[in-house]
C-alpha positions in Angstrom: 0.0 0.1 0.0 0.9 -0.3 1.1 0.8 1.6 0.2 4.0 4.3 -1.0 6.3 5.1 1.8 7.9 8.6 1.9 11.6 8.4 1.5 12.3 11.6 3.3 10.4 14.2 5.5 8.5 17.2 4.2 8.9 21.0 5.3 7.0 23.4 7.3 7.7 26.2 10.0 8.0 25.4 13.6 5.0 25.6 15.7 4.5 24.6 19.3 2.0 21.8 20.3 -0.4 23.3 22.6 -0.1 22.2 26.2 -3.3 22.5 28.3 -4.5 21.4 31.6 -5.7 18.3 29.8 -2.1 17.0 29.9 -2.6 16.5 33.9 -6.3 15.4 33.9 -7.7 11.8 34.0 -8.1 11.6 30.5 -5.6 9.4 28.6 -4.5 11.3 25.7 -2.0 9.7 23.1 0.0 12.5 21.6 1.4 11.6 18.2 3.4 13.5 15.5 3.6 12.9 11.7 5.7 14.4 9.0 3.2 15.0 6.2 -0.2 16.3 5.8 -2.8 13.8 5.1 -4.8 13.6 1.9 -8.0 12.6 3.3 -9.9 10.0 5.0 -11.3 7.8 2.1 -9.9 4.2 2.4 -9.8 3.6 -1.4 -7.3 6.5 -1.7 -5.0 5.7 1.3 -2.0 4.7 -0.7 0.8 6.2 1.7 1.7 5.5 5.2 0.3 8.7 6.5 -3.1 8.4 5.0 -3.5 4.7 5.8 -2.6 5.2 9.5 -5.1 7.9 9.9 -7.8 5.9 7.9 -7.3 2.9 10.1 -8.2 4.9 13.3 -11.7 5.2 12.1 -12.3 2.3 9.6 -11.6 -1.4 10.0 -11.2 -4.5 7.8 -11.9 -8.2 8.0 -8.4 -9.1 9.1 -5.5 -7.5 11.0 -2.0 -8.5 12.1 -1.8 -9.9 15.5 -0.3 -7.0 17.6 2.1 -9.1 19.5 3.2 -12.0 17.3 6.5 -12.2 15.2 6.6 -13.4 12.6 3.5 -11.3 11.4 0.5 -13.3 11.7 -3.0 -12.5 10.2 -6.0 -12.9 12.7 -9.6 -12.0 12.6 -10.9 -8.4 13.1 -14.3 -7.8 11.8 -14.4 -11.3 10.6 -15.7 -13.9 13.1 -12.8 -16.2 12.4 -10.3 -16.8 9.6 -12.1 -17.9 6.5 -13.0 -21.4 5.3 -11.2 -22.1 2.1 -12.1 -24.5 -0.7 -9.9 -27.5 -1.6 -9.1 -25.7 -4.9 -8.0 -22.6 -3.0 -10.5 -20.5 -5.0 -13.4 -20.0 -2.6 -13.0 -18.0 0.6 -16.0 -17.7 3.0 -16.0 -15.3 5.9 -18.6 -15.0 8.6 -19.0 -11.1 9.7 -18.9 -10.5 13.6 -22.6 -9.4 14.7 -23.4 -6.4 16.7 -20.7 -4.2 15.2 -22.0 -0.7 14.6 -20.9 2.1 12.3 -20.4 5.4 14.2 -23.3 7.7 14.8 -23.7 10.1 12.0 -26.5 12.1 10.2 -26.1 9.8 7.2 -28.3 7.1 9.3 -31.7 7.3 10.4 -32.0 9.3 13.6 -28.2 9.8 13.4 -27.6 6.3 14.9 -25.0 4.0 13.3 -26.5 0.8 12.0 -25.1 -2.7 12.3 -22.2 -3.8 9.9 -23.3 -6.5 7.5 -21.6 -8.7 4.8 -23.2 -6.3 2.1 -20.7 -3.5 3.4 -17.7 -5.3 2.2 -19.4 -6.1 -1.2 -20.0 -2.4 -1.6 -16.7 -1.2 -0.4 -14.7 -3.4 -2.7 -16.8 -2.3 -5.5 -16.0 1.2 -4.7 -12.3 0.2 -4.8 -12.9 -1.3 -8.3 -15.2 1.6 -9.5 -13.6 3.0 -12.7 -15.2 6.5 -12.2 -13.6 6.7 -8.7 -10.0 5.6 -9.7 -9.3 4.0 -6.3 -5.4 4.0 -5.7 -5.5 0.4 -4.4 -7.1 -1.2 -7.4 -3.8 -2.9 -8.2 -4.2 -5.1 -5.0 -7.3 -6.9 -6.4 -6.7 -6.4 -10.2 -7.3 -9.8 -11.9 -8.0 -11.7 -8.5 -11.9 -11.7 -7.9 -14.0 -13.7 -10.5 -16.1 -11.2 -12.4 -14.7 -8.0 -10.8 -12.5 -6.8 -13.7 -15.4 -7.4 -16.2 -17.5 -5.4 -14.0 -15.0 -2.6 -13.9 -14.5 -2.7 -17.7 -18.2 -2.5 -18.4 -18.9 0.6 -16.4 -15.6 2.4 -17.5 -17.7 3.0 -20.8 -21.0 3.8 -19.4 -22.1 7.0 -17.7 -23.2 5.6 -14.3 -21.9 2.6 -12.3 -24.6 -0.1 -11.1 -23.5 -1.3 -7.6 -26.4 -3.5 -7.5 -25.3 -5.7 -10.4 -24.1 -8.9 -9.1 -20.4 -10.0 -9.4 -19.9 -13.7 -9.4 -16.8 -13.8 -7.2 -17.9 -11.1 -4.6 -21.3 -11.8 -2.8 -23.1 -11.7 0.5 -24.8 -15.0 0.7 -26.7 -13.9 3.9 -26.6 -11.0 6.3 -23.4 -12.0 8.0 -21.6 -14.5 5.4 -19.3 -13.0 2.7 -18.0 -15.1 -0.1 -15.0 -14.4 -2.5 -14.2 -16.6 -5.6 -10.8 -15.9 -7.1 -10.0 -16.4 -10.7 -7.0 -18.5 -9.6 -5.0 -19.1 -6.6 -3.4 -16.0 -5.0 -1.5 -16.9 -1.7 -1.4 -13.1 -1.0 -5.2 -12.5 -1.1 -5.8 -12.6 2.7 -3.2 -9.8 3.3 -5.3 -7.4 1.2 -8.1 -7.8 3.6 -5.9 -6.3 6.3 -5.1 -3.1 4.1 -7.1 -0.1 4.6 -8.1 -0.2 0.8 -10.6 -2.9 1.6 -11.8 -1.4 4.9 -15.7 -1.3 5.2 -17.5 2.0 4.2 -21.2 2.3 4.7 -23.3 3.1 1.4 -25.5 5.7 3.3 -22.3 7.6 4.2 -21.1 7.7 0.8 -24.5 8.7 -0.7 -24.8 11.7 1.9 -21.2 13.1 1.5 -20.2 12.0 -2.1 -16.7 13.2 -2.6 -16.8 14.9 0.7 -16.2 11.5 2.2 -12.5 12.4 2.3 -13.6 14.8 5.1 -16.3 12.8 6.7 -14.9 9.5 7.9 -17.6 7.1 9.3 -16.2 3.7 10.1 -16.6 1.0 12.7 -13.3 1.8 14.3 -12.1 2.5 17.8 -11.9 6.3 17.3 -14.2 8.9 16.0 -13.3 11.9 13.7 -16.5 14.0 13.0 -14.8 16.0 10.4 -11.5 16.0 8.9 -9.9 19.4 7.9 -6.5 20.3 6.5 -4.8 21.8 9.5 -1.8 21.0 11.7 -3.7 18.9 14.1 -6.2 16.0 14.1 -7.9 15.0 17.1 -9.8 11.7 17.5 -12.0 10.7 20.5 -12.8 7.2 21.7 -15.9 5.4 20.2 -18.1 4.8 23.2 -20.1 2.2 21.0 -16.9 0.2 19.9 -17.4 -3.5 20.0 -15.9 -5.8 22.8 -12.5 -6.2 21.5 -9.8 -7.0 24.1 -6.1 -6.5 24.5 -4.2 -9.8 23.5 -3.1 -12.2 26.3 -0.6 -14.0 23.9 2.9 -12.7 22.6 5.8 -14.1 20.9 8.5 -14.9 23.5 10.8 -11.8 22.5 7.9 -9.5 23.2 6.5 -11.4 26.1 9.5 -10.8 28.2 9.3 -6.9 27.6 6.2 -6.9 29.8 3.8 -6.1 26.9 1.0 -8.4 28.6 0.3 -6.1 31.5 -3.1 -5.0 29.7 -4.1 -8.6 28.9 -7.8 -8.8 28.4 -8.6 -5.2 28.9 -11.2 -3.5 26.5 -9.8 -1.6 23.7 -9.1 1.3 22.9 -7.1 2.1 26.1 -6.7 5.8 25.5 -9.5 8.3 25.5 -8.2 10.6 22.8 -5.5 10.9 20.0 -4.1 14.1 19.0 -2.1 13.9 15.8 0.1 16.9 15.2 1.5 17.6 11.8 5.1 18.6 12.1 6.8 18.5 8.9 10.3 19.2 9.8 12.4 17.0 12.1 13.5 19.6 14.7 9.9 20.6 15.7 9.1 17.0 16.3 12.2 16.3 18.3 12.0 19.4 20.6 8.4 18.7 21.2 9.3 15.0 22.3 11.8 16.2 24.4 9.3 18.6 26.1 7.0 15.6 26.7 4.4 16.9 24.3 4.8 13.9 21.9 4.9 10.4 23.1 7.3 8.8 20.8 9.6 10.0 17.8 11.9 8.7 15.1 15.4 10.0 16.0 16.3 12.6 13.4 19.6 12.1 11.6 20.9 15.5 13.0 20.4 14.4 16.4 21.3 10.7 16.1 25.0 11.0 17.4 23.9 12.8 20.4 21.1 10.5 21.3 22.8 7.2 20.4 26.5 7.8 20.3 27.4 4.2 19.6 24.5 3.7 17.2 23.3 0.9 19.7 22.7 2.4 23.1 20.9 5.6 24.3 23.2 8.2 25.8 23.1 8.4 29.8 21.6 11.9 29.5 18.5 10.8 27.7 18.4 7.5 29.9 18.2 9.8 33.0 15.1 11.5 31.5 13.4 8.4 31.1 13.5 8.0 27.4 13.7 4.5 25.9 15.1 3.3 22.8 13.7 0.8 20.2 15.7 -0.4 17.3 14.2 -2.6 14.6 14.8 -3.5 11.0 12.3 -2.1 8.4 10.9 -4.0 5.5 11.4 -1.3 3.2 13.5 0.0 0.3 14.6 3.5 -0.6 15.1 4.3 -4.3 15.5 6.8 -7.2 13.1 5.8 -10.0 13.4 6.3 -13.6 10.1 7.1 -15.6 10.2 4.1 -18.2 7.6 6.1 -20.2 10.4 8.1 -21.5 12.6 6.9 -24.5 15.5 8.3 -22.6 15.2 5.6 -19.9 12.9 2.9 -21.5 15.3 1.1 -23.6 18.7 2.5 -22.5 19.8 0.1 -19.8 23.6 1.3 -20.2 22.3 5.0 -19.1 20.5 3.6 -15.9 23.5 1.4 -15.0 25.9 4.4 -15.6 23.9 6.6 -13.3 23.5 3.9 -10.6 27.3 3.3 -10.6 28.0 7.0 -10.2 25.8 7.3 -7.0 27.9 6.4 -4.0 25.6 4.6 -1.5 28.0 4.4 1.3 28.7 8.1 1.7 24.8 8.5 1.3 24.3 6.0 4.2 26.7 7.8 6.2 25.1 11.3 5.4 21.6 10.5 5.6 21.1 7.4 7.7 23.9 7.5 10.2 25.5 4.6 8.6 22.8 2.4 10.2 21.0 1.1 7.0 21.9 -1.7 4.7 22.9 -0.6 1.1 20.2 -2.1 -1.2 21.5 -4.4 -4.0 18.1 -4.9 -5.6 14.4 -4.7 -4.6 13.6 -7.1 -1.9 14.7 -6.4 1.7 16.2 -8.8 4.0 13.9 -10.7 6.4 11.8 -12.3 3.8 12.1 -15.0 1.2 13.8 -13.8 -2.0 16.3 -11.8 -0.5 19.8 -12.9 -1.4 22.4 -12.7 1.4 25.8 -11.5 0.3 24.7 -10.6 -3.2 26.5 -7.6 -4.7 25.1 -5.9 -7.9 27.8 -5.0 -10.3 26.1 -1.7 -10.8 25.9 -0.7 -7.1 28.3 2.6 -6.7 30.4 2.7 -3.8 32.6 5.6 -4.5 35.5 3.7 -5.9 37.5 5.0 -8.7 36.7 1.8 -10.7 33.1 2.5 -10.4 33.3 5.9 -11.8 35.5 4.8 -14.6 32.9 2.0 -15.5 30.0 4.5 -15.2 31.6 6.7 -17.8 32.3 3.7 -20.1 28.5 2.8 -19.7 27.5 6.4 -20.5 29.5 6.4 -23.6 27.9 3.2 -24.5 24.6 4.6 -23.9 25.5 7.4 -26.6 26.4 10.2 -24.2 30.3 10.3 -23.9 30.9 12.4 -20.8 27.3 13.4 -20.9 27.7 15.0 -24.3 24.1 15.3 -25.9 22.4 14.3 -22.8 19.5 16.7 -21.9 19.1 18.0 -18.4 17.2 15.5 -16.2 14.8 16.6 -13.5 14.7 14.8 -10.1 11.6 15.3 -8.2 11.5 14.9 -4.4 9.4 15.9 -1.3 9.6 19.3 0.0 11.8 19.2 3.0 15.2 20.2 4.0 16.5 16.6 4.2 14.9 15.9 0.8 16.7 18.8 -0.7 20.0 17.7 0.7 19.5 14.2 -0.8 18.5 15.8 -4.2 21.8 18.1 -4.0 23.8 15.0 -3.2 22.2 13.1 -6.1 22.9 16.1 -8.4 26.7 16.2 -7.3 27.0 12.4 -7.8 25.8 12.6 -11.4 27.7 15.6 -12.3 31.0 13.4 -11.7 30.1 11.7 -15.1 28.6 14.6 -16.8 25.0 14.1 -16.1 23.3 17.4 -15.3 20.3 17.0 -12.7 17.7 19.7 -11.8 16.2 19.1 -8.3 12.5 20.0 -8.0 10.7 19.8 -4.6 7.2 19.1 -4.1 4.5 18.9 -1.3 3.9 15.1 -0.7 0.5 15.1 -2.4 1.6 16.9 -5.4 4.7 14.4 -5.9 2.3 11.5 -5.8 0.1 13.2 -8.4 3.1 13.8 -10.7 4.2 10.2 -10.4 0.6 9.0 -11.2 0.4 11.4 -14.1 3.8 10.4 -15.4 5.1 14.0 -15.3 8.4 13.1 -13.7 11.7 12.0 -15.2 13.3 10.7 -12.0 12.3 10.9 -8.5 13.3 9.9 -4.9 10.9 7.9 -2.9 10.6 4.5 -0.8 8.3 1.5 -0.4 7.5 0.0 3.0 5.9 -3.3 3.0 2.1 -3.9 2.7 2.5 -7.3 3.8 5.4 -9.7 4.7 6.0 -11.2 1.2 8.5 -10.4 -1.7 5.8 -10.3 -4.1 4.7 -7.0 -2.5 8.2 -5.5 -3.5 8.5 -7.3 -6.9 5.0 -6.1 -8.0 6.5 -2.5 -8.0 8.3 -3.6 -11.1 5.4 -5.7 -12.7 4.4 -4.0 -16.0 0.6 -4.4 -15.8 0.8 -2.6 -12.4 1.8 0.6 -13.9 0.5 4.0 -12.5 -2.1 4.7 -11.3 -1.0 1.3 -9.8 1.9 0.6 -7.7 4.5 0.5 -10.4 5.1 4.2 -10.5 8.2 3.9 -12.6 6.4 2.1 -15.4 9.0 -0.4 -15.7 7.8 -3.1 -18.2 10.1 -6.2 -18.8 8.4 -9.2 -20.5 10.7 -11.7 -18.9 10.3 -10.1 -15.5 6.4 -10.0 -16.0 6.4 -13.7 -17.0 8.4 -14.9 -14.0 6.4 -12.6 -11.5 3.1 -13.9 -12.9 4.1 -17.4 -12.3 5.5 -16.8 -8.8 2.7 -14.6 -7.6 0.3 -17.6 -7.7 2.4 -20.1 -6.0 2.2 -21.2 -2.4 5.3 -20.4 -0.2 7.7 -23.2 -1.3 11.4 -23.6 -2.3 10.2 -23.3 -5.9 8.7 -19.9 -5.4 11.7 -18.7 -3.5 13.9 -19.7 -6.4 11.7 -17.6 -8.7 11.8 -14.7 -6.3 15.6 -14.9 -6.3 15.7 -14.9 -10.0 13.5 -11.8 -10.1 15.7 -10.1 -7.7 18.8 -10.8 -9.9 16.9 -9.4 -13.0 15.9 -6.4 -11.1 19.6 -5.8 -10.0 20.9 -6.3 -13.6 18.3 -4.1 -15.3 18.5 -1.3 -13.0 14.8 0.1 -13.3 15.8 2.3 -10.2 18.9 3.4 -8.5 18.5 1.3 -5.4 19.1 3.1 -2.1 18.8 1.4 1.4 17.0 -0.9 3.5 16.5 1.1 6.7 16.4 0.5 10.4 13.9 2.4 12.7 15.3 4.0 15.8 12.5 5.2 18.0 12.5 6.9 21.3 9.6 6.8 23.5 8.6 8.2 26.9 8.5 5.4 29.7 4.8 6.5 30.4 3.8 5.2 26.9 2.9 1.4 27.5 2.6 -1.4 24.9 4.5 0.3 22.2 5.9 -2.2 19.6 7.9 -1.3 16.6 6.0 -2.7 13.5 6.1 -2.4 9.7 2.3 -2.3 9.7 1.2 0.4 12.0 -2.5 0.7 10.9 -4.5 0.2 14.0 -1.6 0.3 16.5 -3.0 3.3 18.5 -5.9 1.3 20.1 -3.2 -1.0 21.9 -1.4 1.8 23.3 -1.7 3.0 26.9 -0.6 6.2 28.9 0.4 5.8 32.5 -0.8 9.1 33.8 1.0 8.9 37.3 4.2 8.0 35.6 3.8 10.8 33.0 3.2 13.4 35.7 6.3 12.3 37.5 8.5 12.1 34.4 7.6 15.6 33.1 9.2 17.1 36.2 12.4 15.9 34.8 12.0 17.5 31.4 
């Protein structure tokens, strides 16, 4: 989804997070901060980390990841249980939990939220498929559900879309039973049902608000937001009608020993309110965390050496203030993508290889990731099948004189000796200080071989729009896993997934497409892993992107924040978090 993960952080002016008497009241408030404005609250458009996390506070799906189990494990959420699956692996049948209510809203009779039923999922998934709406998560289900593509194609040509027309593979067989029929086996299908794109939306709410649904989120989730507005703060309150959902009493051993089961069996959510402060620059977030106005924060690169001198342990000064450090690898990859719609890049592999060799990833790691990330050799991150340990791409630049010499040879082979005849190339990136620094670094690296780069900064929504509309030449971005399977990374290079799908670069290689199509329908097996590894090698050789790094997350939290777990799948995490008000009052005296 995952959604697109922002490579660097966008920019704004410093402003203080308000501190009121509520900080010391009996109201448990979770104070969060994010680095980008949110596009809106419609699940079918939640294709970036920021939007999907906010959507998941209000809306819910059939499945979710168990909060305290690793490896990541899918469990029922709005489903009563995991589905029954036919012997041929094509039919999935879910029972929907009874008594789940949508939030109260004027869209419903008497303003009272009605019960969720199986038809709500049929409707919500048809919205995602609706050709008029152009849902940004359509790639997730494209070609997977029997009859859905045909339904979509039919209404692409007509003036109005008929949601009442039956789709063979998407049915509510009774009030609480939902049936999916797949076109062929898709082992990753269940992951899609834990992603915000497929979360339940009520038809009455869409009918009342139309396109304004972006600003009127009404779901079944643990928190309520009466109206979303583009501002520097989003405030959610506890859903008093939230169903009986409990904090887990089971955990993986490595999490159990960290005392994460103290709230076992307590009704969720555990906090009364969430305040999300949009602070686009690093330093305002960092300062507000140190003042106790934010409960946790990613350690900014410019403060890394002060906070974590040895890259492993928190400084004594910060320990004395009650700060706690969590380090975890991320299932992600950063990259600079080429627009393969352009003849300049589409068939000129030598040009792409030359630019990749000219980019010194080792220095970039030191400058922008405090030398804590792993230089990426291809598209799949470590930690999932398909990643090849100790593989080294012959086109991965490390700053050696031999790399630059080879880059210049390849540039001449591409038809541009020393850059002669090559037009200026634009590099689009987010509008933050760090993004600008990375852009300038990229520009200087390319200048070494005679490639001229113009850096263009964009607000995050505008950058997404430019990528979708194919009005970029190169751009810097990242992808964080939507689900823990290499298929989720490889599909970024699958030709049919081109924008507005997840393949924003438009890379289209017949051999890659063929192998991916085969691997994507295979169950987890040594044979599938072998295909994933072959695709990994093709992606390294072809250089559809200049690969960046696989990052680690370094997060600081206050000791009063309970149940915090680092995760690659943050959607829904807030309902499990708790705040110890007594500990918070004492700790703030030291800040």
